[in-house]
C-alpha positions as CSV (number, residue, x, y, z in Angstrom):
1,M,-12.0,36.1,18.4
2,Q,-11.5,32.4,18.7
3,F,-7.8,32.9,18.9
4,F,-8.0,35.3,21.8
5,S,-10.4,33.1,23.7
6,R,-7.9,30.3,23.8
7,K,-5.9,29.6,26.9
8,R,-2.1,30.2,26.8
9,F,0.0,27.1,27.7
10,R,2.0,28.9,30.2
11,D,-1.1,29.7,32.1
12,L,-2.2,26.0,32.4
13,S,-2.0,24.2,35.7
14,E,-0.4,20.9,36.1
15,Q,-3.9,19.2,36.2
16,Q,-4.8,21.0,33.0
17,I,-1.6,19.8,31.3
18,L,-2.5,16.3,32.2
19,A,-6.0,16.8,31.0
20,L,-4.7,18.1,27.6
21,A,-2.3,15.1,27.3
22,I,-5.1,12.7,28.0
23,S,-7.5,14.2,25.4
24,S,-4.6,14.4,22.9
25,E,-3.8,10.7,23.3
26,E,-7.5,9.9,22.9
27,D,-7.7,11.9,19.7
28,D,-4.7,10.3,18.3
29,A,-6.0,6.8,19.0
30,R,-9.3,7.6,17.2
31,I,-7.3,9.0,14.2
32,Y,-5.2,5.8,13.9
33,R,-8.4,3.7,14.0
34,G,-9.9,5.8,11.4
35,Y,-6.9,5.2,9.2
36,A,-7.1,1.5,9.9
37,E,-10.8,1.3,8.9
38,R,-10.2,3.4,5.9
39,L,-7.4,1.1,4.7
40,R,-8.4,-2.2,5.7
41,G,-10.0,-3.3,2.5
42,E,-7.2,-2.3,0.1
43,Y,-4.2,-2.2,2.5
44,P,-4.7,-4.8,5.3
45,A,-1.0,-4.7,6.4
46,T,-1.0,-1.0,6.9
47,A,-4.3,-1.2,8.6
48,K,-2.8,-3.7,11.1
49,M,0.0,-1.2,11.7
50,F,-2.4,1.5,12.6
51,D,-4.4,-0.8,14.8
52,G,-1.2,-1.4,16.8
53,M,-0.4,2.3,17.0
54,A,-3.9,2.9,18.3
55,T,-3.5,0.3,21.0
56,E,-0.2,1.9,22.1
57,E,-2.0,5.4,22.3
58,D,-4.7,3.8,24.5
59,E,-2.1,2.4,26.9
60,H,-0.4,5.8,27.3
61,R,-3.9,7.3,27.7
62,R,-4.5,4.8,30.6
63,R,-1.3,5.8,32.3
64,L,-1.9,9.5,32.1
65,I,-5.4,8.9,33.7
66,A,-3.9,6.8,36.4
67,A,-1.3,9.7,37.0
68,H,-4.2,12.3,37.1
69,S,-6.4,10.1,39.5
70,E,-3.4,9.8,41.9
71,R,-2.7,13.5,41.9
72,F,-5.8,15.3,41.4
73,G,-8.7,12.8,41.5
74,D,-11.1,11.2,39.1
75,T,-12.7,14.3,37.6
76,I,-10.6,15.3,34.6
77,P,-11.2,18.8,33.2
78,L,-12.3,19.0,29.6
79,L,-9.4,20.7,27.7
80,R,-8.6,19.9,24.1
81,R,-6.0,21.1,21.5
82,E,-8.3,23.8,20.1
83,H,-8.6,25.3,23.5
84,V,-4.9,26.1,23.8
85,A,-3.2,28.8,21.8
86,G,0.0,27.6,20.0
87,Y,-0.8,23.9,20.7
88,Y,0.0,21.6,17.7
89,N,-3.2,20.7,15.7
90,R,-3.9,17.6,13.7
91,R,-4.9,17.8,10.1
92,P,-8.5,16.9,9.5
93,V,-8.8,13.1,9.0
94,W,-10.9,13.5,5.9
95,L,-8.1,15.5,4.2
96,V,-5.3,13.0,5.1
97,E,-7.4,10.0,4.2
98,N,-7.5,11.2,0.6
99,L,-3.6,11.1,0.4
100,G,-1.6,8.3,-0.9
101,I,-0.6,5.3,1.3
102,E,2.8,6.4,1.8
103,R,1.8,9.9,2.7
104,I,-0.6,8.5,5.3
105,R,2.3,6.5,6.9
106,E,4.5,9.6,6.9
107,E,1.7,11.5,8.5
108,A,1.6,9.0,11.4
109,V,5.3,9.6,12.0
110,A,4.9,13.3,11.7
111,M,2.1,13.1,14.4
112,E,4.4,11.5,16.9
113,R,7.3,13.9,16.0
114,E,5.1,17.0,16.5
115,A,3.9,15.8,19.9
116,E,7.4,15.0,21.1
117,R,8.6,18.5,20.0
118,F,5.7,20.3,21.7
119,Y,6.2,18.4,25.1
120,A,10.0,18.9,25.0
121,N,9.7,22.7,24.5
122,A,7.0,22.9,27.1
123,A,9.3,21.1,29.6
124,A,12.2,23.4,28.8
125,K,10.0,26.5,29.6
126,C,8.6,25.1,32.7
127,T,10.0,26.1,36.2
128,D,8.1,23.8,38.4
129,A,10.1,20.6,39.0
130,S,7.3,18.1,39.0
131,T,5.7,19.5,36.0
132,R,9.0,19.7,34.2
133,A,9.6,16.0,35.0
134,L,6.1,15.2,33.8
135,L,6.5,17.0,30.4
136,G,9.9,15.3,29.9
137,D,8.2,12.1,30.4
138,L,5.6,12.7,27.9
139,A,8.3,13.9,25.4
140,A,10.1,10.6,25.9
141,A,6.9,8.7,25.5
142,E,6.2,10.4,22.1
143,A,9.8,9.8,21.0
144,K,9.1,6.1,21.6
145,H,5.8,6.4,19.6
146,E,7.7,7.7,16.7
147,S,10.1,4.9,16.8
148,L,7.1,2.5,17.3
149,A,5.7,3.8,14.1
150,G,8.7,2.7,12.2
151,N,9.0,-0.7,14.2
152,L,5.3,-1.4,13.4
153,A,5.9,-0.6,9.8
154,D,8.7,-3.0,9.7
155,E,6.7,-5.7,11.6
156,H,3.5,-5.5,9.6
157,L,4.8,-4.5,6.2
158,D,7.4,-6.8,4.8
159,D,8.8,-6.0,1.4
160,E,6.1,-8.1,-0.4
161,S,3.3,-6.4,1.4
162,R,4.8,-2.9,1.0
163,H,5.3,-3.5,-2.8
164,D,1.9,-4.9,-3.3
165,E,0.3,-2.0,-1.5
166,N,2.3,0.5,-3.3
167,L,1.2,-1.0,-6.6
168,A,-2.5,-0.8,-5.6
169,S,-2.0,2.8,-4.5
170,H,-0.3,3.7,-7.8
171,R,-3.0,1.9,-9.8
172,Q,-5.7,3.8,-7.9
173,F,-3.9,7.1,-8.6
174,V,-3.8,6.3,-12.3
175,L,-7.4,5.4,-12.5
176,T,-8.8,8.3,-10.5
177,W,-6.5,11.2,-11.7
178,V,-4.2,10.3,-14.5
179,Q,-6.6,8.6,-17.0
180,P,-9.4,11.2,-16.7
181,G,-6.8,14.0,-16.8
182,L,-5.0,12.5,-19.8
183,A,-8.3,12.0,-21.6
184,G,-9.1,15.7,-20.9
185,L,-5.8,16.9,-22.0
186,M,-5.9,15.0,-25.2
187,D,-9.5,16.4,-25.9
188,G,-8.6,19.8,-25.0
189,S,-5.3,19.9,-26.9
190,V,-6.5,18.2,-30.1
191,S,-10.2,18.9,-30.5
192,T,-9.8,22.7,-30.1
193,L,-7.1,22.9,-32.8
194,A,-9.6,23.0,-35.6
195,P,-12.0,25.7,-34.4
196,I,-9.1,27.9,-33.1
197,F,-6.9,27.6,-36.2
198,A,-10.0,27.8,-38.5
199,T,-11.0,31.1,-36.8
200,A,-7.5,32.4,-36.9
201,F,-6.9,31.9,-40.7
202,A,-10.5,32.8,-41.5
203,T,-10.5,36.1,-39.7
204,Q,-6.7,36.8,-39.0
205,D,-8.2,38.7,-36.0
206,T,-6.3,37.6,-32.8
207,M,-8.9,38.7,-30.4
208,T,-11.7,37.0,-32.1
209,T,-9.5,33.9,-32.2
210,F,-8.9,34.2,-28.5
211,L,-12.5,34.5,-27.7
212,V,-13.2,31.5,-29.9
213,G,-10.5,29.5,-28.2
214,L,-11.6,30.4,-24.8
215,A,-15.2,29.5,-25.4
216,A,-14.2,26.2,-26.9
217,S,-11.8,25.4,-24.1
218,V,-14.1,26.3,-21.3
219,G,-17.1,24.7,-22.9
220,A,-15.2,21.5,-23.6
221,G,-13.8,21.4,-20.1
222,I,-17.3,21.6,-18.5
223,S,-18.6,19.1,-20.9
224,M,-15.8,16.5,-20.3
225,G,-16.0,17.2,-16.5
226,F,-19.6,16.4,-16.2
227,T,-19.5,13.5,-18.6
228,E,-16.7,11.8,-16.7
229,A,-18.3,12.4,-13.4
230,A,-21.7,11.1,-14.5
231,S,-20.5,8.1,-16.6
232,D,-19.2,6.0,-13.7
233,D,-19.7,6.3,-9.9
234,G,-16.6,4.2,-9.2
235,Q,-18.3,1.7,-7.1
236,L,-18.0,-1.3,-9.5
237,S,-15.1,-0.2,-11.6
238,G,-12.9,0.8,-8.7
239,R,-12.0,4.0,-10.5
240,G,-12.4,6.2,-7.4
241,S,-14.5,9.4,-6.7
242,P,-16.5,10.6,-9.6
243,F,-15.8,14.2,-8.3
244,K,-12.1,13.8,-8.6
245,R,-12.2,12.2,-11.9
246,G,-14.5,14.8,-13.3
247,L,-12.3,17.5,-11.8
248,A,-9.2,16.1,-13.3
249,S,-10.8,15.6,-16.7
250,G,-12.5,19.1,-16.7
251,V,-9.4,21.2,-15.6
252,M,-7.1,19.3,-18.0
253,T,-9.4,19.8,-20.9
254,T,-9.7,23.6,-20.3
255,L,-5.9,23.8,-19.8
256,G,-5.2,21.8,-23.1
257,G,-7.4,24.3,-25.1
258,L,-6.3,27.4,-23.4
259,G,-2.6,26.5,-24.1
260,H,-2.8,27.5,-27.8
261,A,-5.6,30.0,-27.4
262,L,-3.7,32.3,-25.1
263,P,-1.0,33.4,-27.6
264,Y,-3.8,35.2,-29.6
265,L,-3.8,37.9,-26.9
266,I,-0.8,39.0,-28.9
267,P,-2.1,41.5,-31.5
268,D,0.2,40.4,-34.3
269,F,-1.3,37.5,-36.2
270,W,1.8,35.7,-37.3
271,T,3.6,36.1,-34.0
272,A,0.6,34.7,-32.1
273,T,0.3,31.9,-34.6
274,S,3.8,30.9,-34.5
275,I,3.8,30.8,-30.7
276,A,0.6,28.8,-30.7
277,W,2.3,26.2,-33.1
278,V,5.2,25.9,-30.7
279,I,2.9,25.4,-27.8
280,V,0.8,22.7,-29.7
281,F,4.0,20.8,-30.2
282,F,4.8,20.8,-26.5
283,E,1.2,19.8,-25.6
284,L,1.3,16.8,-27.9
285,W,4.9,15.9,-26.5
286,A,3.5,16.1,-22.9
287,I,0.5,13.9,-23.9
288,A,3.0,11.2,-25.3
289,W,5.2,11.5,-22.2
290,I,2.3,10.9,-19.8
291,Q,1.2,7.9,-21.8
292,K,4.7,6.4,-21.6
293,K,5.1,7.1,-17.9
294,F,1.9,6.1,-16.5
295,M,0.3,3.9,-19.3
296,D,3.5,2.0,-20.3
297,T,2.9,3.0,-23.9
298,P,6.2,3.1,-25.9
299,F,7.1,6.7,-26.4
300,L,7.6,6.6,-30.2
301,R,4.4,4.9,-30.6
302,A,2.5,7.3,-28.3
303,A,4.2,10.3,-30.0
304,F,3.3,9.0,-33.6
305,Q,-0.4,8.5,-32.6
306,V,-0.6,11.9,-30.8
307,V,1.2,13.9,-33.4
308,F,-0.4,12.3,-36.4
309,G,-3.9,12.8,-35.0
310,G,-3.1,16.4,-33.9
311,A,-1.6,17.1,-37.3
312,L,-4.8,16.1,-39.1
313,V,-7.0,18.1,-37.0
314,L,-4.6,21.2,-37.3
315,A,-4.6,20.7,-41.0
316,A,-8.3,20.5,-41.1
317,G,-8.6,23.7,-39.2
318,I,-6.2,25.6,-41.3
319,L,-7.7,24.4,-44.7
320,I,-11.3,25.2,-43.5
321,G,-10.1,28.6,-42.2
322,S,-8.1,29.3,-45.4
323,G,-10.9,28.3,-47.7
């Protein structure tokens, strides 16, 4: 019903088009100031860039208000993006703020590009000369905004600042997502080897083995997720949101265990066990690769540690189950 209650762009008057442009510029300025406040502590150079972009949006809004006052008076109709069908919408600020620093910079350029495209298409469809000229001017202004985003980045983000901010962003990503996820993957992949393969060799019943593996994986995932989230609120350690860390740890723990439990959905015991062994190999290889890529751990050392530990747990499970 909300969609059908929106106004169509082609039905807007010239005054309403101006009002829509004014509210859009105001919203974008607020978004940029929100980005600046969000980033000021960790990324002061990028925050300064967004302060400059917000100032430019304010200047364009003032020019639009002046144009409206000259043509239609001082009373501006209340018209926003969500009131117009087909008008471009901004992503929620709280969603974009959770993205990496480079992604936020790219979002700013995309915002200006979307506005330029909208105004250009609107001008092409408009038959009234004055409105067509107005929309063309707005499209040109947004094109300048897009160029300004790049110029401000060059002005406020020298190579050293960009390098430092990218390093800080990478470090935060590792602390918030990679470390908890890696710990979960290691726990899920290694700790569930013993109960799964002990059950497999003790019963040689694939469905029973699968159910034990499923229970162990899900239980370990829930336990690891809550433990990670409750152990550190991230305020002092700087490790980020406990919810994100708990989610990464819990999901990866569950996936690590399910990887070698799922083959036991195959009725034939030795076929299922052979496939499970292959999956275990790739799980341990993936752990070693993640350690090398994100933790700068030499691959051979990481592989030896993971494979040696996993082999011990696997052997323990097989010996217990076979006994």
